C-alpha positions in Angstrom: 210.5 249.5 15.5 210.2 252.8 13.8 208.2 254.4 16.6 210.7 253.2 19.2 213.7 254.3 17.1 212.2 257.7 16.6 211.5 258.0 20.4 215.0 257.0 21.2 216.5 259.3 18.6 214.5 262.3 19.8 215.5 261.8 23.4 219.0 260.4 23.1 220.5 262.7 20.4 221.2 265.5 22.8 222.6 263.1 25.4 224.9 261.4 22.9 226.2 264.7 21.6 226.7 266.0 25.2 228.7 262.8 26.0 230.8 263.2 22.9 231.5 266.8 23.6 232.3 266.1 27.2 234.7 263.3 26.2 236.4 265.6 23.7 236.4 268.7 26.0 237.6 267.2 29.3 241.1 266.2 28.0 241.4 269.6 26.3 240.5 271.7 29.4 244.0 271.7 30.8 245.4 272.7 27.4 242.8 275.5 27.0 243.6 276.8 30.5 247.3 276.7 29.7 246.6 278.7 26.5 244.6 281.3 28.5 247.4 281.6 31.1 250.0 282.0 28.4 248.1 284.6 26.4 247.5 286.8 29.4 
């Protein structure tokens, strides 16, 4: 159990963080682009 959990954690932590960042970033991309166009 511990060996499998360590293996899953070492390989899946990056993917989980990337998925969370993507889920947070994609809805914010239009707002960020709007801010960039307004600031120019």
